MIFIVO-54697 format. One record per residue (C-alpha): x, y, z. Coordinates in steps of 0.02 Angstrom, whole numbers, padded with zeros to 5 digits, always signed. Each point is the difference from the previous one (the first is absolute). Layout:
<rs>
XYZ/...
</rs>
This chain:
<rs>
+02899+01258+05916/-00117+00054-00125/+00146-00001-00127/+00056-00176+00061/-00177-00060-00043/-00016+00076-00164/+00160-00056-00058/-00038-00179+00060/-00165+00010-00096/+00086+00066-00158/+00137-00131+00015/-00148-00138+00033/-00084+00056-00173/+00168+00009-00096/+00025-00187+00050/-00164-00068-00036/+00011+00096-00168/+00167-00096-00023/-00058-00173+00054/-00169+00016-00106/+00095+00058-00154/+00137-00143+00042/-00159-00145+00014/-00060+00047-00159/+00014-00083-00176/+00105+00090-00128/-00135+00097-00095/+00076-00057-00172/-00043-00188+00074/-00159+00053+00049/-00048+00074-00162/+00071-00144-00089/-00118-00132+00100/-00145+00120-00031/+00057-00001-00184/-00008-00184+00000/-00168-00011+00063/-00059+00134-00123/+00062-00089-00138/-00099-00159+00055/-00161+00081-00003/+00032+00100-00165/+00050-00170-00085/-00147-00083+00050/-00137+00113+00063/-00001-00101+00173/-00105+00064+00141/+00086+00038+00161/-00117-00154+00083/+00092-00104-00110/+00179+00060+00033/-00031-00038+00174/+00178-00041+00058/+00039+00191-00045/-00143+00090+00091/+00134+00078+00116/+00093+00086-00137/-00046+00174-00002/+00087+00157-00009/-00061+00063+00178/+00095-00133+00104/+00174-00058-00003/+00047-00161-00101/+00096-00078+00154/-00189-00022+00055/-00057-00090-00163/-00048-00180-00017/+00142-00108-00096/+00122+00145+00031/+00162-00047+00122/+00105+00146+00043/+00154+00021+00101/+00073+00138+00087/+00183-00027-00032/+00127+00152+00019/-00130+00102+00080/-00109-00001-00144/-00155-00111-00075/+00012-00087-00153/-00112-00133-00082/+00089-00171+00013/-00151-00127-00051/-00148-00010-00100/-00117-00150+00017/-00123+00034-00148/-00045-00163-00044/-00179-00049-00046/-00053+00191+00037/-00164-00018-00112/-00144-00061+00087/-00023-00188-00023/-00189+00024-00046/+00044+00109-00144/+00022-00043-00183/+00184+00015+00017/+00046+00123-00125/+00166-00025-00104/+00115+00151+00052/+00133+00070-00108/+00189-00035+00053/+00030+00198-00019/-00079+00003+00172/+00162-00062+00069/+00096+00163-00054/-00048+00105+00154/+00071-00120+00121/+00172+00020-00086/+00025+00168+00080/-00002-00091+00160/+00191-00035+00012/+00000-00056+00190/-00097-00143-00039/+00073-00179+00056/-00189-00098-00010/-00109+00005-00132/-00150-00109-00032/-00125+00024-00144/-00065-00182-00020/-00158-00061-00047/-00063+00161-00068/-00021-00053-00200/+00128+00132-00054/+00016-00016-00194/+00138+00042-00110/+00190+00012-00012/+00099+00053+00159/+00069+00183-00030/+00179+00001-00071/+00053+00133+00109/-00042+00028+00187/+00068-00151+00088/+00162+00063-00019/-00052+00129+00144/-00050-00132+00116/+00178-00035+00044/-00047-00041+00176/-00135-00134-00047/+00025-00168+00107/-00180-00072-00044/-00096+00000-00158/-00165-00094-00035/-00089+00030-00164/-00070-00185-00005/-00201-00038-00050/-00007+00144-00131/+00013+00020-00185/+00157+00072-00039/+00082-00065-00169/+00131+00057-00121/+00177-00009+00068/+00092+00041+00145/+00075+00163+00034/+00193-00024+00020/+00006+00132+00149/-00086-00147+00078/+00137-00099+00023/+00104+00147+00065/-00070+00006+00175/+00134-00058+00107/-00076-00009+00155/-00148-00108-00072/-00038-00151+00098/-00180-00047-00045/-00075+00007-00184/-00161-00061-00030/-00053+00008-00187/-00118-00150-00005/-00161-00028-00091/+00027+00139-00137/+00035-00015-00185/+00167+00054-00040/+00058-00031-00173/+00180+00020+00025/+00123-00129+00023/+00060-00018+00187/+00188+00063-00049/+00159-00047+00118/-00007+00174+00045/-00101-00043+00155/+00147-00063+00085/+00051+00168+00027/-00114+00006+00147/+00115-00093+00114/-00074+00043+00145/-00162-00075-00044/-00082-00136+00112/-00176-00026-00090/-00027-00007-00173/-00168-00042-00052/-00041-00004-00185/-00154-00141+00011/-00110+00018-00155/+00087+00165-00041/+00038-00013-00189/-00119-00021-00138/+00118-00097-00138/-00155-00101-00087/+00085-00167-00055/+00181+00091-00012/+00117-00098+00121/+00152+00099+00093/+00144-00065+00105/+00028+00058+00178/+00140+00108+00004/+00159-00084+00060/+00049+00169+00106/-00148-00040+00113/+00102-00155+00070/+00124+00141+00077/-00126+00093+00093/+00066-00068+00152/-00101+00080+00127/-00174-00053-00064/-00118-00079+00128/-00136-00017-00129/+00006-00032-00188/-00170-00026-00078/-00019-00003-00194/-00159-00112-00012/-00088-00015-00170/+00108+00112-00103/+00040-00120-00158/+00170-00019+00064/+00100-00162-00068/+00166-00082+00018/+00087-00091+00147/+00009+00064+00186/+00182+00013+00001/+00110-00066+00120/+00059+00180+00054/-00171+00029+00098/+00105-00073+00141/+00088+00174+00005/-00165+00075+00085/+00042-00069+00169/-00122+00111+00083/-00141-00063-00110/-00179-00045+00113/-00126+00002-00151/+00030-00079-00182/-00159+00025-00101/+00022-00055-00184/-00174-00079-00037/-00097+00007-00157/+00162+00024-00118/+00092-00113-00124/+00137-00054+00099/+00080-00167-00052/+00134-00108+00030/+00041-00052+00181/-00013+00085+00164/+00178+00048+00068/+00051-00155+00095/+00080+00096+00138/-00155+00119+00033/-00001-00069+00166/+00143+00115+00055/-00104+00146+00003/-00040-00032+00185/-00113+00168+00021/-00115-00077-00137/-00191+00013+00086/-00084-00016-00158/+00046-00072-00160/-00126-00003-00143/+00053-00070-00171/-00186-00070-00041/-00065+00005-00190/+00153+00001-00096/+00105-00125-00108/+00129-00068+00133/+00053-00171-00005/+00103-00125+00077/-00020-00038+00186/-00033+00092+00155/+00182+00051+00068/+00044-00112+00148/+00053+00164+00073/-00166+00084+00026/-00024-00081+00169/+00151+00101+00080/-00117+00144-00025/-00039-00001+00193/-00109+00169-00027/-00098-00052-00139/-00191+00031+00034/-00053-00010-00181/+00059-00114-00147/-00106+00006-00170/+00076-00102-00136/-00189-00057-00086/-00012-00011-00177/+00166-00014-00064/+00084-00173-00073/+00091-00057+00146/+00023-00186+00024/+00098-00120+00132/-00037-00004+00196/-00052+00134+00120/+00135+00024+00113/-00058-00089+00149/+00067+00142+00123/-00144+00113-00050/-00117-00052+00116/+00135+00026+00142/-00005+00198-00027/-00089+00060+00146/-00050+00181-00069/-00066-00077-00160/-00178+00074-00036/-00020-00027-00176/+00037-00152-00116/-00059+00005-00166/+00081-00138-00128/-00145-00043-00110/+00008-00026-00194/+00176-00069+00003/+00054-00191-00014/+00054-00040+00186/+00008-00114+00115/+00000-00001+00202/+00054-00176+00033/+00188-00078-00005/-00084-00157-00044/-00099+00049-00152/+00054-00077-00165/-00035+00149-00125/-00034+00189-00001/-00183-00031-00018/-00050-00073+00151/+00033+00001+00194/-00084+00037+00159/+00006+00133+00134/+00128-00022+00136/-00072-00061+00153/+00101+00137+00094/-00078+00143-00086/-00104+00064+00137/+00169+00052+00091/-00014+00165-00116/-00116+00063+00131/+00021+00175-00059/-00070-00016-00184/-00160+00106-00037/+00004-00070-00182/+00018-00163-00076/-00008-00012-00199/+00040-00177-00067/-00119-00003-00149/+00022-00077-00149/+00159-00114+00062/-00088-00183-00021/+00029-00030+00182/-00091-00160+00073/-00033-00096+00129/-00091+00058+00174/+00035+00165+00073/+00116-00010+00145/-00096+00007+00172/+00141+00123+00057/-00060+00143-00136/-00117+00054+00129/+00124+00047+00122/+00022+00144-00118/-00088+00114+00117/+00038+00175-00104/-00079-00069-00157/-00107+00102-00091/-00013-00057-00174/+00028-00182-00045/+00009-00039-00195/+00019-00177-00059/-00096-00002-00159/+00025-00109-00158/+00100-00139+00104/-00038-00185+00029/-00017+00001+00192/-00127-00130+00053/-00070-00084+00150/-00194-00003+00065/+00046+00111+00158/+00086+00176+00023/+00109+00063+00149/-00097+00072+00111/+00018+00207-00028/-00121+00053+00126/+00129+00068+00114/+00078+00107-00155/-00083+00149+00060/+00083+00118-00121/-00032-00113-00153/-00116+00099-00128/+00036-00090-00169/-00003-00171-00018/+00023-00072-00189/+00008-00182-00013/-00087-00007-00170/+00047-00112-00151/+00081-00153+00100/-00057-00179+00051/-00067+00028+00167/-00164-00108+00051/-00120-00034+00132/-00121+00114+00050/+00012+00193-00006/+00122+00059+00127/-00065+00133+00135/+00141-00002+00121/+00059+00162-00046/+00016+00167+00128/-00160+00109+00004/+00110+00132-00060/+00000-00083-00172/-00058+00116-00149/+00055-00089-00145/-00020-00181-00027/+00040-00084-00164/-00032-00205-00010/-00050-00011-00193/+00068-00131-00105/+00020-00130+00121/-00096-00160+00041/-00103+00040+00154/-00153-00086+00020/-00166-00002+00103/-00103+00133+00057/+00046+00166+00049/+00029+00017+00177/-00081+00103+00132/+00151+00061+00062/+00038+00117-00130/-00105+00119+00095/+00132+00008+00142/+00114+00108-00128/-00093+00147+00042/+00099+00121-00113/+00012-00104-00149/-00014+00106-00134/+00070-00126-00161/-00054-00183-00005/+00031-00091-00160/-00027-00190-00004/-00031-00021-00182/+00035-00156-00081/+00000-00130+00134/-00121-00135+00024/-00124+00089+00131/-00161-00073+00010/-00172+00025+00093/-00113+00162+00003/+00065+00165+00014/-00036+00023+00167/-00074+00146+00103/+00141+00034+00125/+00092+00067-00153/-00101+00146+00017/+00069+00040+00156/+00177+00033-00056/-00048+00182-00025/+00162+00070-00031/+00017-00100-00162/+00041+00107-00148/+00050-00151-00122/-00088-00161-00007/+00055-00136-00118/-00079-00163-00008/+00018-00040-00179/+00017-00172-00073/-00051-00105+00145/-00151-00115+00013/-00113+00102+00120/-00187-00034-00021/-00161+00063+00072/-00070+00182-00009/+00093+00172+00038/-00050+00049+00162/-00106+00162+00024/+00128+00068+00137/+00142+00028-00145/-00058+00181+00023/+00063+00000+00173/+00190+00001-00094/-00027+00187-00009/+00193+00024-00049/+00002-00129-00134/+00073+00054-00171/+00055-00150-00080/-00128-00145+00000/+00042-00145-00096/-00101-00161+00036/+00018-00069-00201/+00016-00168-00062/-00091-00077+00142/-00172-00106+00024/-00097+00138+00073/-00186+00007-00038/-00169+00108+00052/-00007+00182-00047/+00116+00141+00000/-00046+00096+00174/-00082+00168-00020/+00106+00048+00150/+00138+00001-00098/-00037+00177-00037/+00035+00042+00182/+00185-00033-00017/+00055+00170+00059/+00170-00038-00059/-00037-00018-00168/-00114+00170-00008/+00143+00127+00018/+00187-00001-00037/+00098+00019+00150/+00194+00030+00031/+00050-00155+00084/+00175-00103+00018/+00007-00179+00048/+00160+00032+00102/+00051+00156+00098/+00179+00020-00033/+00024+00106+00147/-00040-00145+00106/+00169-00080-00042/+00148+00030+00131/+00143+00102-00112/-00087+00064-00167/+00164+00063-00026/+00054-00169-00044/-00157-00080-00086/-00017+00030-00176/-00195+00035-00044/+00021-00081-00149/+00031-00155+00085/-00183+00002+00050/-00066+00086-00146/+00100-00048-00151/+00092-00163+00026/-00112-00077+00126/-00162-00024-00097/-00063-00126+00107/+00021-00133-00126/-00157-00046-00083/-00091+00143+00054/-00094-00014-00160/-00162+00038-00080/-00079-00024-00157/-00020+00170-00066/-00059+00038-00175/+00009-00176-00061/+00186-00018+00056/+00093-00041+00161/+00062+00142+00088/+00158-00010+00136/-00018+00139+00123/+00108+00071+00140/-00084+00061+00159/+00032+00175-00061/-00108-00028-00144/-00126-00115+00074/-00067+00138+00106/-00080+00093-00156/-00086-00158-00072/-00184-00015+00044/-00056-00178-00056/-00152-00114+00000/+00015-00174-00081/-00130-00115+00017/+00019-00091-00174/+00010-00194-00024/-00124-00049+00117/-00190-00053+00003/-00087+00166+00054/-00175+00013-00061/-00137+00148+00009/+00013+00170-00057/+00144+00114+00012/-00044+00114+00154/-00018+00173-00048/+00089+00055+00171/+00169-00039-00083/-00017+00164-00078/+00039+00081+00171/+00183-00074-00009/+00067+00160-00081/+00181-00037+00035/-00001-00173-00090/+00120-00006-00157/-00013-00173-00031/-00170-00095+00005/-00011-00195-00054/-00152-00100+00014/+00018-00105-00170/-00015-00183-00005/-00162-00020+00107/-00187-00028-00017/-00056+00171+00015/-00163+00063-00086/-00100+00149-00028/+00030+00166-00077/+00165+00105+00044/-00038+00122+00128/+00030+00193-00043/+00086+00026+00151/+00158-00080-00069/+00034+00170-00081/+00031+00093+00169/+00150-00104+00017/+00101+00162-00050/+00172-00082+00034/-00032-00167-00088/+00130-00062-00142/-00057-00167-00024/-00163-00082-00004/-00028-00192-00033/-00167-00062-00011/+00029-00143-00120/-00060-00172-00016/-00148+00012+00116/-00109-00070-00150/-00167+00088+00068/+00035+00185+00009/-00124+00083-00088/-00070+00157-00062/+00102+00161-00067/+00181+00063+00058/-00048+00152+00116/+00051+00166-00106/+00051+00052+00182/+00164-00084-00026/+00056+00119-00123/+00026+00112+00169/+00143-00102+00040/+00156+00105-00048/+00123-00131+00071/-00079-00154-00088/+00119-00089-00129/-00045-00180+00013/-00186-00056-00015/-00048-00180-00032/-00181-00048-00019/+00025-00153-00117/-00103-00161+00020/-00155+00070+00063/-00180+00033-00074/+00012+00188-00005/-00072+00110-00142/-00030+00157-00081/+00128+00159-00026/+00173-00003+00095/+00031+00163+00077/+00087+00130-00079/+00103+00157+00058/+00143+00028+00094/+00122-00158+00021/-00152-00102-00060/+00054+00055-00163/+00173-00089+00019/-00077-00171+00058/+00002-00070-00166/+00068-00171+00018/-00133-00124-00070/+00041-00126+00109/-00055+00073+00157/-00179+00019-00079/-00007-00187-00077/-00137-00117+00007/-00134+00109+00067/-00188+00003-00057/+00002+00160-00108/+00124+00134+00030/+00031+00119-00127/+00117+00169-00011/+00150+00072-00062/+00117-00087+00107/-00044-00166-00085/-00040+00072-00176/-00178-00062+00004/-00136+00145-00051/-00141+00035+00121/-00169+00002-00069/-00016+00176+00075/+00148+00060-00089/-00049-00031-00171/-00062+00113-00129/-00190-00008-00015/-00055-00083-00157/-00168+00027-00098/-00076-00183+00010/-00037-00080-00177/-00162-00004-00070/-00085-00180+00023/-00169-00056-00082/-00125-00055+00102/-00025-00149-00082/-00001-00164+00108/+00053-00154-00076/+00023-00168+00065/+00175+00001-00061/+00046+00150+00091/-00071-00059+00172/+00078-00183-00016/+00169+00085-00068/+00006+00097+00174/-00034-00156+00099/+00121-00099-00084/+00115+00136+00000/-00019+00028+00179/+00042-00169+00053/+00153-00016-00106/+00054+00175+00083/-00029-00088+00167/+00109-00152-00021/+00126+00085-00091/+00016+00139+00139/-00004-00128+00141/+00151-00098-00091/+00097+00146-00036/-00024+00051+00201/+00045-00178+00047/+00165+00003-00102/+00048+00168+00072/-00021-00062+00177/-00127+00132+00042/-00111-00139+00067/+00107-00052+00152/-00064-00141+00111/-00048+00036+00165/+00136-00052+00117/-00038-00130+00120/+00016+00052+00192/+00184-00072+00025/+00065+00059-00171/+00124+00143+00087/+00070-00123+00132/+00027-00129-00142/+00072+00119-00127/+00085+00116+00120/+00182-00063-00007/-00009+00002-00185/-00032+00183-00007/+00132+00043+00099/
</rs>
């Protein structure tokens, strides 16, 4: 019995040893992975904490326990099948560039079927050799890196490959027809994959024979030519993304026969002709983007009947949506547009649509973005959008709407752009019910009345633009309650009184923050939502600021990095509050064309991020320009013209480059190298000439006569050079405002 027990114990030990051995990664694969980790550390000197995704990778544990490593125990042994190594560098690091040679150890893992190395800032050419070892590869994702050069030919001989993502890189090579050798490929994503400068390339004709493709994404790669009818060979195609190229000619008339299409994105090309009448046959269609082309004619009426349509963007073409329209430049939205209840994005900007918005538009309950800017829509009332709880962005700017400022929007509204219309009357107190509002633009309307205190209750605001209206009264002290404000533009109104000292408490302008106006993760299916629909194409039309003496048109993505305070062209008086120096995130400060007086506060030198400072045309600012402005390393524009400033213009750093004389013109006595007027303290001292102590009648009378002549000559010269500017009447800006715009 004892012998039997001993035999069983021995057998158990053997079995455990066998199982343990068989459930361990092959040693050569483990060493290859450790070599991969070591090559990253050696190439970049990254710390262990930075490579947090690879913390579990060590020689004392088995690789099938490691993060990002998937193994299989097929055929009684453990092998590495998949490596999920996307974004392996900690997001709070400086994201160092990794050399492409780090891939070499991975080519020794011949059992790999899935390899994801996306979003790692890997730079250099793909290794010529190595991919030939990965003959079992099914999924390869190298997107969001910095690869350049050409494609290795071995890449196109991976016969089992079904997924290939090389997007967002900088390959220099032409895409050859050899890619069609990947006959099992389902997904080919080369969006933003090439760096060809201005060189145009044709899409290889062989691609249209890859009949198993489900997704073909070739956006922004300088492809030109026509979309051939052979695209109809791709019967399995679900996603076609060819935006931001130079494709021309007409869209294939039978494209509606690709019955599996869910996303058709052809925007920002040079396509001509009509929208094919076959497109409404795409009953599975969820996304249709044809904007920024040269399409003409009528929009197929059946589009609004595609029940699953979520994104419809057709702006910047010459289209109509009305069978009774007389030409290609006018029309109205169909009354049944509300049938498209699944729409999340409706973009029909720059199309010259007219008349009222159809009441049924509020039936599109899933709507998130509504962009109808730069049309000729009119009416003194809008449909009631308060029940559209998903609606976050509403852009109705540059139309012909009238009446009072509408407020019948959902309290979930984040962005409201109503600029360049004919709205009139006072600002409505109902605006405070838009409790999530981040962006409010009502510039260039006919708004009157005082700037109300209740505006200070919309504490979520990051941008407030009320430029070019007829607001009067003083700026309320409670403005400091707008603690998130980054852009505040009250220019070209009739505001009076002093600049509130509490402006220095605008916390949102004190430090730079990481803020996005729209969180794209909110959207239902981010795979079908192109991020540049928000950040690139959809600049909310007329998100404009006067920046460095010119208009700047900004996308939402760029808007978040701007910090601006513009109070110019009003009737503000008093001294410039020193507290403005607290707003250290400011990039642009404009308080020109007012009635400000007194000395310039030295605290302006604390605005360390300031790029543009305009204090011109106040006429009564006096004293010297503070030397502290020489500390402003980012400053590129300084305008202090038409004041009463004296003394030496500061020197050093950026101030030495501020050498445009017109920015210092019409002051009392400025001097300095910037305007090529020497200052007395810079002149070399000279020995005074000897004068006789003899006083005569002639010398005293000559002095008096010379003084009188000199005085009148000086006054005459100053008058002719407009240095003496008459005091403006109280209503000067309101009378002249429209002439200055």
